[in-house]
C-alpha positions, 0 to 999 in steps of 0.5 A: 500500500503506497500512501506517500512517495518514499522520500516524502518523509516531511509530509509524514512528520508534519501530519504526525505533529499535527495529529499529536497536537490534536490528540492533546487537544481532544484528550482521546484518539477517535478511530479516524485518527487511528486510521490515519496513524495506522496508514502513516506507520505503515508508510513509515515502515515502508520508507525505513523511517524507524523513528516516525514508525516508533512514534506512530505505532506506540499509540495504536495499541487499542486499534483493531489492526494494531497486530498487522503492523507487527505482522508487517515488521515480523514477516520479512525476518519471521525465521530469524526472530526469537521464539519469545518474540513469536510467542509474544506476537501470537499472544495478541495476534495469533487469532487472526489470518495473518497471525496464523500465517506466522504461526504456520511458518514457526510450526513447520520450523519447530517440527524440523528441529524436533522442538516438540514442547514449543510446538505444543505451546503455540499450536492451534487447530490447523487445516493442514494435514502435515501440521496435524500429524506433527501435532500428534507426534508432538503429543506422543513424544512429549507425553502430553496427550490430549483426550481425542489424540487416538480418534484424531489419528484414526481420521487421519489414517482412514483415507484412501489417498497417501497422507503427508510424510509428516504422518508416517511417524504417528502412524508408526507409533500407532502400529508399535503400540497396537492402536493400529489394529488389523481391522483399521489396516484392512479398512484403509487398504480397502479405501485405497483400492477403491481409489485405485491407489495401488502403490499406497495399498502395497505400502500399507501391507507392510503394517500386516502380519506376514501371513496376511500381507500376501492378500494385498498382492492378490488384491492388486492382481485382481484389480489389474486383471479381473476377469482373468484372476477371478476365472481361476480364483482358488484362495481360501474361503476368507472375509478378505477373499470375499472383499477381493471378489466384490472389488473384481466384480465392480471392475468387470461390471464397468465394462461388461455387466453380463460378465460380471453377473456370470462371475458373480453367480459362479463365485457366490456359491463358492465363497461365504459373503456377508450381507453387506458384501453381497449387497455391495456387489449387486449394487455395483452391477446395478450401477453399471447397468445404469450407466451402460443404459442396459434394459435390465438396469431397473430389475437389477436395481430393484434387487439391491438390498437396502443395506447397500444403498448409497447416495450415488446408487439412489440418485442414479436409479431414481434418475434412470427411471425419471428418464423413462417415466417409470412411475411404478419403479419410482415408487418401489425404489422410494418405498425401500428408502427409510422415511427419515433419509427421504425427508432429508432429501426433499428431491426424493420426497417430492418425486415419491409423491409424484410417483404415487400420484402417476400410479393412481395412489392419490390419497397416499400421494397427498399425504406425502406432498403435504408433509413437504409443502411445509418446507421453504424449498423448491420442492416444497413449493412445487408440492404446494403447487400440486396441492394448490396451497400457499407457500410456507416462508418460515421466516425466523430472524437470527438473534443474539446478544450484544455481548455475543456480537462484541465477541465476534467483532473482537476477532477477525470479522471485526478486523475485516471490516476495519481493513474494508474501511481503509480500502484494504479489501484483499486483507479484508477478505483474508481475515473474514475467510479465516474468521468464518472458518474458525467460528461456531455456527452461531458466531457465523450467523452473527457475522452474516447479520453484521455483513448485511448491515455493512452491505456485504451482501454476498458474504451475508448470504453465503455465511448464513448458508454455511452456518445452517441458518437458512430461516432469516429471510432479510439475510438470505433474500435481501431487498436491496436496490429496490427502487432502482430494480422496480423501475428497470423491471417496470420498463421491461415489463417483467416480474420484479421477483424474477429480477431478484431471483436472477441476480440472487443466483448470478451474483449474490448482489456482489456488484463487482462479481466477475465469473471465470468465463468473463461475465460481469456485474449483478446480472453477470453479463458477457461482454459480447452480450452487453455490447449487443444489447447496448447497440440495440437500446442505443447506449454507449459503452466506452469501456468494459468497466461501465458494465459493472455500473448498476444502472448500465448492468441492470438496464442491460440485464433486464432488457435481456430477460425481456428478450428471452421471455419474448423468445419463449412466448412468455414462458419464465422457465424456459426463459430462465434456462435460456438466460443461463445456457443460451436460447439455442440450447433452451429451444433444442431441449424444449423441442426434444422433450416437449411431452415431459411434465414440466417439473420432470423437464427441469429435473432432466435438463442435460447440463447440471449447472443449468438444472440447478440454476433453473430451480434456484431462480424459480425458487428465489423468485417465488420468495422475492415475490412474497417478500415484495408483497406480490400476489402469490403465484406458482413457481412458473414450472410449465412447458405449455400444452403440446398436441399429439403427446402420449400419456405420461407412461407409454405402453413400453414402460407400463409392460416393463412395470407389469413384468417387474411386478412393482407395486408401491406399499405405503403405510 
């Protein structure tokens, strides 16, 4: 930060003298004085004016960024500083992003020196796996073990990829003290093999007794040549042998489902498998069949026992049935999932209700959808639309005491705000991110409210979500720029709630937002689109930076929304898809799947980004409409009537349903 030229010491000294004189008169240094002193102190340090620096910084001990001055002084010579100086600095600056940066450098140094006592003295929880493992080693060497040491080490151990070299000492200690059991060793070998980490699995085998280590070589051989190895598999009937066979079945199924089935039927009669192992084999065969679009995929998926269900498996089989509108299969799939798991995934819960509706079980469908309609969510709103009832917004403001607020401000969040007041936005972002990372959820929620008050709308929204506080609508759906956006929406005759919904998804109200693709501003306009719209509207854009201007950005953005709406005959759902993926793609998708129910059409948008985008924008739009006091409307999930469309379930899939004998059993 260059405030004055390097040789302009006189300016610094004159300002400092004036500042001292003012301090004598006022008897107290206010925040504006401190900010000026802080800037002058940094400049004096940069210019090498130690006398001015010492005079300036000595009066800043109560200033929130006092620690940063010392960081700037310490950082260039951090490895040459004494431990006592580092410890002293960390005593008041350690709980900050820049303080932790100094801490990390010293933790690395102390670990290399084997100074474990001092390592423990200055250690604070770290994201770095390497530093975590050094922390464990420090505890083991010094005998100062925390109650969570062994659980912490198990978490570091149970990963399917190589860990930092610093972990090996701690892992070796676990093995020598029999904390590293054979069960833990085999768990990690299995994780490594699932990730294809053959070298890691081979190295982990060194922790096993010699008579057990040979199994890893067999496992690796099956991984490399599954059909060849399983065709002549003659290992003893052991649990490890069963794990290896299941792994081989998965590898074969990835390329040939029929061959995997044949090997499975042959080997399951020769070896003993647990219920979990059997389920895992059937799941991998079914998953491969789904990915390969096999005709028997639904039948194979239906045969997988509940014990082997995973999130990926449920998503894949549900999506497979969606595309075929096989509602009976969907109802059966959902019927085998625990209700608690269904309720945690509103997408699944909604489609369970819709599947029951499609197969004629209207009463049961209504019960399922009624529970979901209480949720403020895209699927909750869809359920309410199906039932013809109003949305439940569930607005519940975040509450906290003044003491809790001051505690949050005393940390990195308050320092981030002070940096922003000085225009030091990179430093502000660094401190904000650090503070949020170490806060409790309640503290994060308080920070979200503060960010909203400061006009940091993007940080407020994201932080409230990170904290799990979704019900404070003033934070998550702020009606900012209201008069301005209202005028733009009226000019283009588009729904104001929709404009808000688009901005909420595109930029989270961050005026200077810029995407990796180059989209700019509140409404994330590409330069080419902005130029095209400006020419069409008779507006002058002299530089790309002008596109960030709120007036220009929203004038162009709402005009483009109007154009998309006109292109799709007033269909907000298709216009939303077009705004994200382009009108050409949206037209093609509409034509290719014009006979799908609209809610299913959204679910099957080929681009995952656009699929999520449409759901969020339409949901956000409905929330904003309610907050704006507009009449309650549907989510605008509609395709419009199309002639000559068959029924939702074709004869082909009706026959398939009959063949599988699926029925929905609902209590």
